[in-house]
TIMI-2910 file (N, C-alpha, C, CB; in pm, 1 decimal, decimal comma, always signed):
<rs>
+----------+----------+----------+----------+----------+----------+----------+----------+----------+----------+----------+----------+------+
!      n_x !      n_y !      n_z !     ca_x !     ca_y !     ca_z !      c_x !      c_y !      c_z !     cb_x !     cb_y !     cb_z ! resn !
+----------+----------+----------+----------+----------+----------+----------+----------+----------+----------+----------+----------+------+
!  +3164,8 !  +2786,4 !  +3575,1 !  +3231,6 !  +2914,2 !  +3563,3 !  +3250,4 !  +2954,1 !  +3416,9 !  +3365,6 !  +2909,7 !  +3634,2 !  Unk !
!  +3299,3 !  +2864,4 !  +3334,7 !  +3318,2 !  +2896,4 !  +3192,7 !  +3184,0 !  +2922,8 !  +3124,8 !  +3392,3 !  +2781,7 !  +3120,8 !  Unk !
!  +3080,5 !  +2850,7 !  +3167,2 !  +2946,6 !  +2873,7 !  +3111,5 !  +2896,5 !  +3013,8 !  +3145,1 !  +2847,7 !  +2768,6 !  +3164,4 !  Unk !
!  +2925,9 !  +3062,3 !  +3264,4 !  +2887,0 !  +3197,9 !  +3303,6 !  +2956,1 !  +3302,0 !  +3215,3 !  +2921,1 !  +3222,8 !  +3451,8 !  Unk !
!  +3082,8 !  +3278,6 !  +3187,8 !  +3157,9 !  +3371,3 !  +3102,3 !  +3101,7 !  +3370,9 !  +2961,0 !  +3307,4 !  +3334,3 !  +3100,0 !  Unk !
!  +3072,3 !  +3252,7 !  +2909,5 !  +3015,7 !  +3241,9 !  +2774,5 !  +2880,7 !  +3311,4 !  +2767,2 !  +3001,4 !  +3094,4 !  +2733,2 !  Unk !
!  +2795,7 !  +3289,3 !  +2867,2 !  +2663,9 !  +3352,6 !  +2867,9 !  +2675,2 !  +3504,7 !  +2876,8 !  +2580,3 !  +3299,4 !  +2984,3 !  Unk !
!  +2767,0 !  +3554,1 !  +2956,1 !  +2786,4 !  +3698,8 !  +2970,0 !  +2834,1 !  +3759,5 !  +2838,0 !  +2888,0 !  +3729,3 !  +3082,6 !  Unk !
!  +2925,2 !  +3692,7 !  +2771,0 !  +2975,0 !  +3742,5 !  +2641,6 !  +2865,9 !  +3740,6 !  +2535,3 !  +3094,5 !  +3658,8 !  +2594,4 !  Unk !
!  +2784,5 !  +3637,1 !  +2534,5 !  +2673,0 !  +3631,8 !  +2439,9 !  +2572,4 !  +3743,2 !  +2468,0 !  +2603,5 !  +3494,9 !  +2446,4 !  Unk !
!  +2547,7 !  +3769,5 !  +2594,1 !  +2456,3 !  +3878,0 !  +2632,5 !  +2509,7 !  +4012,6 !  +2584,0 !  +2436,3 !  +3880,7 !  +2786,1 !  Unk !
!  +2639,6 !  +4036,7 !  +2602,7 !  +2700,2 !  +4161,6 !  +2556,3 !  +2698,0 !  +4171,2 !  +2404,4 !  +2843,7 !  +4173,0 !  +2607,1 !  Unk !
!  +2715,5 !  +4059,4 !  +2337,8 !  +2715,5 !  +4059,1 !  +2191,3 !  +2579,2 !  +4096,5 !  +2135,4 !  +2757,1 !  +3922,3 !  +2138,6 !  Unk !
!  +2473,7 !  +4052,4 !  +2202,0 !  +2337,6 !  +4082,7 !  +2156,2 !  +2295,8 !  +4226,0 !  +2188,8 !  +2238,8 !  +3985,4 !  +2218,8 !  Unk !
!  +2360,8 !  +4286,1 !  +2284,4 !  +2325,3 !  +4422,1 !  +2326,3 !  +2361,2 !  +4521,7 !  +2216,4 !  +2397,1 !  +4459,4 !  +2458,6 !  Unk !
!  +2289,6 !  +4631,1 !  +2213,9 !  +2318,1 !  +4738,7 !  +2118,7 !  +2434,4 !  +4820,4 !  +2173,9 !  +2191,6 !  +4829,4 !  +2094,2 !  Unk !
!  +2548,6 !  +4811,6 !  +2107,1 !  +2670,0 !  +4874,2 !  +2158,0 !  +2673,9 !  +5025,0 !  +2137,3 !  +2789,3 !  +4812,3 !  +2092,9 !  Unk !
!  +2617,7 !  +5072,1 !  +2029,8 !  +2622,9 !  +5213,6 !  +1999,2 !  +2481,1 !  +5264,6 !  +1975,1 !  +2713,4 !  +5240,3 !  +1876,3 !  Unk !
!  +2404,3 !  +5283,9 !  +2079,7 !  +2267,0 !  +5329,8 !  +2059,2 !  +2264,4 !  +5471,0 !  +2002,1 !  +2188,9 !  +5324,9 !  +2190,7 !  Unk !
!  +2177,0 !  +5491,4 !  +1907,1 !  +2165,0 !  +5622,8 !  +1843,4 !  +2088,0 !  +5717,3 !  +1934,2 !  +2095,1 !  +5611,5 !  +1705,8 !  Unk !
!  +2146,9 !  +5831,7 !  +1963,5 !  +2076,7 !  +5931,1 !  +2042,9 !  +2041,9 !  +6052,2 !  +1956,8 !  +2161,6 !  +5973,4 !  +2163,9 !  Unk !
!  +2065,8 !  +6040,4 !  +1826,1 !  +2036,2 !  +6146,7 !  +1731,4 !  +1936,7 !  +6093,3 !  +1630,3 !  +2165,3 !  +6198,5 !  +1661,5 !  Unk !
!  +1834,8 !  +6172,1 !  +1601,2 !  +1737,6 !  +6130,9 !  +1499,6 !  +1796,8 !  +6159,3 !  +1362,2 !  +1600,5 !  +6204,9 !  +1518,1 !  Unk !
!  +1816,5 !  +6054,9 !  +1283,9 !  +1876,8 !  +6067,1 !  +1151,2 !  +1781,3 !  +6138,2 !  +1056,1 !  +1914,4 !  +5928,2 !  +1095,5 !  Unk !
!  +1831,3 !  +6238,3 !   +985,0 !  +1748,9 !  +6306,9 !   +885,8 !  +1779,9 !  +6260,3 !   +743,8 !  +1768,9 !  +6457,0 !   +896,2 !  Unk !
!  +1900,0 !  +6209,3 !   +721,9 !  +1939,9 !  +6160,1 !   +589,8 !  +2030,0 !  +6039,1 !   +605,4 !  +2011,4 !  +6270,6 !   +508,7 !  Unk !
!  +2022,2 !  +5948,7 !   +510,1 !  +2124,7 !  +5846,0 !   +496,6 !  +2246,4 !  +5912,0 !   +433,7 !  +2074,2 !  +5724,1 !   +410,8 !  Unk !
!  +2363,9 !  +5859,5 !   +458,4 !  +2485,5 !  +5919,6 !   +403,6 !  +2479,6 !  +5922,1 !   +251,0 !  +2610,4 !  +5842,2 !   +451,2 !  Unk !
!  +2429,0 !  +5814,9 !   +191,8 !  +2416,2 !  +5806,7 !    +45,9 !  +2331,3 !  +5921,7 !     -8,2 !  +2354,6 !  +5671,8 !     +4,9 !  Unk !
!  +2218,9 !  +5949,0 !    +56,0 !  +2128,3 !  +6055,6 !    +11,6 !  +2188,5 !  +6194,1 !    +34,9 !  +1994,0 !  +6044,4 !    +84,3 !  Unk !
!  +2258,2 !  +6211,3 !   +146,3 !  +2321,4 !  +6340,5 !   +174,9 !  +2430,4 !  +6370,6 !    +72,4 !  +2380,7 !  +6341,5 !   +317,5 !  Unk !
!  +2506,8 !  +6270,0 !    +32,2 !  +2609,8 !  +6290,6 !    -70,3 !  +2547,1 !  +6324,6 !   -205,4 !  +2698,2 !  +6165,4 !    -83,3 !  Unk !
!  +2437,1 !  +6257,7 !   -238,6 !  +2370,4 !  +6283,1 !   -366,9 !  +2311,0 !  +6423,8 !   -372,0 !  +2260,2 !  +6178,9 !   -391,1 !  Unk !
!  +2259,3 !  +6473,9 !   -259,7 !  +2194,0 !  +6605,3 !   -254,4 !  +2282,0 !  +6710,2 !   -186,4 !  +2060,4 !  +6594,6 !   -180,9 !  Unk !
!  +2412,2 !  +6688,8 !   -182,0 !  +2500,4 !  +6774,6 !   -104,1 !  +2492,9 !  +6921,1 !   -146,1 !  +2641,9 !  +6726,0 !   -116,3 !  Unk !
!  +2496,8 !  +6949,0 !   -275,6 !  +2495,8 !  +7089,2 !   -319,4 !  +2364,8 !  +7157,8 !   -280,2 !  +2516,4 !  +7098,0 !   -472,1 !  Unk !
!  +2254,0 !  +7087,6 !   -291,1 !  +2125,4 !  +7145,7 !   -252,7 !  +2119,1 !  +7168,0 !   -101,7 !  +2009,4 !  +7054,9 !   -298,1 !  Unk !
!  +2166,2 !  +7072,1 !    -23,3 !  +2166,2 !  +7087,8 !   +122,3 !  +2256,5 !  +7203,0 !   +164,8 !  +2211,2 !  +6957,8 !   +190,3 !  Unk !
!  +2371,2 !  +7216,2 !   +100,6 !  +2463,9 !  +7325,3 !   +134,3 !  +2402,9 !  +7460,4 !    +98,9 !  +2598,6 !  +7307,0 !    +60,8 !  Unk !
!  +2334,5 !  +7467,7 !    -14,0 !  +2273,7 !  +7593,5 !    -57,5 !  +2160,3 !  +7634,8 !    +36,0 !  +2221,4 !  +7580,7 !   -201,3 !  Unk !
!  +2081,7 !  +7537,1 !    +81,6 !  +1968,6 !  +7567,4 !   +169,8 !  +2012,4 !  +7589,2 !   +314,6 !  +1866,4 !  +7454,9 !   +163,6 !  Unk !
!  +2136,0 !  +7548,3 !   +347,2 !  +2187,5 !  +7557,1 !   +484,2 !  +2091,1 !  +7491,0 !   +582,3 !  +2211,0 !  +7704,2 !   +523,9 !  Unk !
!  +2038,9 !  +7377,2 !   +538,7 !  +1943,0 !  +7301,0 !   +617,2 !  +2016,7 !  +7214,5 !   +718,4 !  +1854,1 !  +7214,2 !   +526,0 !  Unk !
!  +1966,1 !  +7208,5 !   +841,9 !  +2023,9 !  +7124,2 !   +945,9 !  +2010,8 !  +6979,0 !   +904,4 !  +1955,4 !  +7148,7 !  +1082,8 !  Unk !
!  +2120,7 !  +6905,8 !   +910,9 !  +2124,2 !  +6767,0 !   +867,8 !  +2190,8 !  +6681,9 !   +974,7 !  +2198,0 !  +6753,1 !   +733,4 !  Unk !
!  +2128,9 !  +6567,6 !  +1005,1 !  +2187,6 !  +6473,2 !  +1100,8 !  +2218,1 !  +6343,3 !  +1029,0 !  +2092,4 !  +6448,3 !  +1221,7 !  Unk !
!  +2344,4 !  +6302,8 !  +1034,3 !  +2387,2 !  +6176,0 !   +977,4 !  +2429,7 !  +6085,7 !  +1091,9 !  +2503,1 !  +6195,6 !   +874,4 !  Unk !
!  +2397,1 !  +5959,0 !  +1081,0 !  +2430,9 !  +5863,2 !  +1185,3 !  +2511,7 !  +5750,4 !  +1122,5 !  +2302,8 !  +5808,4 !  +1255,5 !  Unk !
!  +2623,9 !  +5719,0 !  +1182,8 !  +2706,2 !  +5610,0 !  +1132,6 !  +2822,5 !  +5584,3 !  +1225,2 !  +2756,2 !  +5640,3 !   +992,5 !  Unk !
!  +2908,3 !  +5498,7 !  +1180,4 !  +3026,6 !  +5463,0 !  +1258,7 !  +3148,0 !  +5531,2 !  +1198,7 !  +3046,7 !  +5309,2 !  +1263,5 !  Unk !
!  +3230,7 !  +5589,4 !  +1283,6 !  +3353,4 !  +5653,8 !  +1237,7 !  +3453,7 !  +5544,8 !  +1205,1 !  +3410,3 !  +5752,8 !  +1344,8 !  Unk !
!  +3492,4 !  +5536,0 !  +1078,1 !  +3584,3 !  +5433,4 !  +1032,0 !  +3727,5 !  +5485,0 !  +1020,4 !  +3538,2 !  +5379,3 !   +898,8 !  Unk !
!  +3741,8 !  +5614,3 !  +1007,5 !  +3874,7 !  +5673,8 !   +998,5 !  +3873,2 !  +5813,0 !  +1056,4 !  +3923,5 !  +5677,1 !   +853,8 !  Unk !
!  +3984,6 !  +5853,3 !  +1114,9 !  +3994,6 !  +5984,1 !  +1178,4 !  +4133,2 !  +6039,5 !  +1150,1 !  +3967,4 !  +5975,5 !  +1332,2 !  Unk !
!  +4137,0 !  +6159,9 !  +1090,4 !  +4264,3 !  +6223,7 !  +1057,6 !  +4265,2 !  +6363,8 !  +1116,4 !  +4287,6 !  +6227,9 !   +903,5 !  Unk !
!  +4366,9 !  +6394,3 !  +1193,3 !  +4381,9 !  +6525,7 !  +1254,8 !  +4492,4 !  +6599,5 !  +1180,5 !  +4414,0 !  +6514,4 !  +1408,2 !  Unk !
!  +4459,6 !  +6719,1 !  +1132,0 !  +4556,6 !  +6801,8 !  +1060,3 !  +4547,8 !  +6943,4 !  +1115,7 !  +4530,5 !  +6799,9 !   +905,4 !  Unk !
!  +4630,8 !  +6971,6 !  +1213,9 !  +4626,9 !  +7103,4 !  +1276,7 !  +4498,7 !  +7119,1 !  +1355,3 !  +4639,4 !  +7215,0 !  +1171,7 !  Unk !
!  +4422,4 !  +7224,6 !  +1321,5 !  +4295,8 !  +7250,1 !  +1389,9 !  +4177,6 !  +7184,0 !  +1320,7 !  +4271,6 !  +7398,6 !  +1399,8 !  Unk !
!  +4202,3 !  +7104,9 !  +1215,9 !  +4095,1 !  +7037,0 !  +1143,1 !  +4094,2 !  +6888,7 !  +1176,2 !  +4110,8 !  +7057,5 !   +991,6 !  Unk !
!  +3975,3 !  +6831,7 !  +1179,1 !  +3960,5 !  +6687,5 !  +1197,4 !  +3870,7 !  +6635,9 !  +1085,8 !  +3901,3 !  +6652,8 !  +1339,1 !  Unk !
!  +3918,3 !  +6535,2 !  +1014,0 !  +3842,0 !  +6472,5 !   +907,3 !  +3801,4 !  +6332,5 !   +953,2 !  +3924,6 !  +6466,8 !   +774,6 !  Unk !
!  +3674,2 !  +6298,8 !   +932,2 !  +3622,8 !  +6167,2 !   +971,9 !  +3566,3 !  +6095,8 !   +849,5 !  +3513,7 !  +6180,8 !  +1082,7 !  Unk !
!  +3592,0 !  +5968,1 !   +840,7 !  +3524,2 !  +5881,1 !   +743,9 !  +3411,4 !  +5813,5 !   +817,8 !  +3622,3 !  +5775,4 !   +679,3 !  Unk !
!  +3287,5 !  +5847,6 !   +779,7 !  +3169,7 !  +5794,5 !   +847,6 !  +3098,9 !  +5698,2 !   +753,8 !  +3073,8 !  +5908,9 !   +892,7 !  Unk !
!  +3057,9 !  +5582,8 !   +806,1 !  +2995,5 !  +5479,8 !   +724,5 !  +2866,2 !  +5434,4 !   +790,4 !  +3091,2 !  +5360,4 !   +703,7 !  Unk !
!  +2761,6 !  +5419,0 !   +708,9 !  +2638,9 !  +5356,6 !   +757,4 !  +2607,1 !  +5239,4 !   +664,9 !  +2519,6 !  +5459,6 !   +762,8 !  Unk !
!  +2489,1 !  +5184,4 !   +673,8 !  +2453,5 !  +5065,7 !   +595,5 !  +2443,2 !  +5094,0 !   +445,7 !  +2322,4 !  +5009,5 !   +644,9 !  Unk !
!  +2439,1 !  +5221,5 !   +406,3 !  +2424,4 !  +5253,2 !   +264,9 !  +2560,0 !  +5266,9 !   +199,1 !  +2343,5 !  +5381,1 !   +246,5 !  Unk !
+----------+----------+----------+----------+----------+----------+----------+----------+----------+----------+----------+----------+------+
</rs>
């Protein structure tokens, strides 16, 4: 019984927990470096990462997003 639990947990650990369903167009590092140019061009940009912080202030929501860069 304990072996079954251990095997199940190992299986879940190896699984991809947050599969990306969005095609990334920029790394966060690159988007920050080229932010003024991207804003000026109003080009569609997709960033993929994990939300590390979330702050709600009235009708605004601020997120801290982190990827490998």
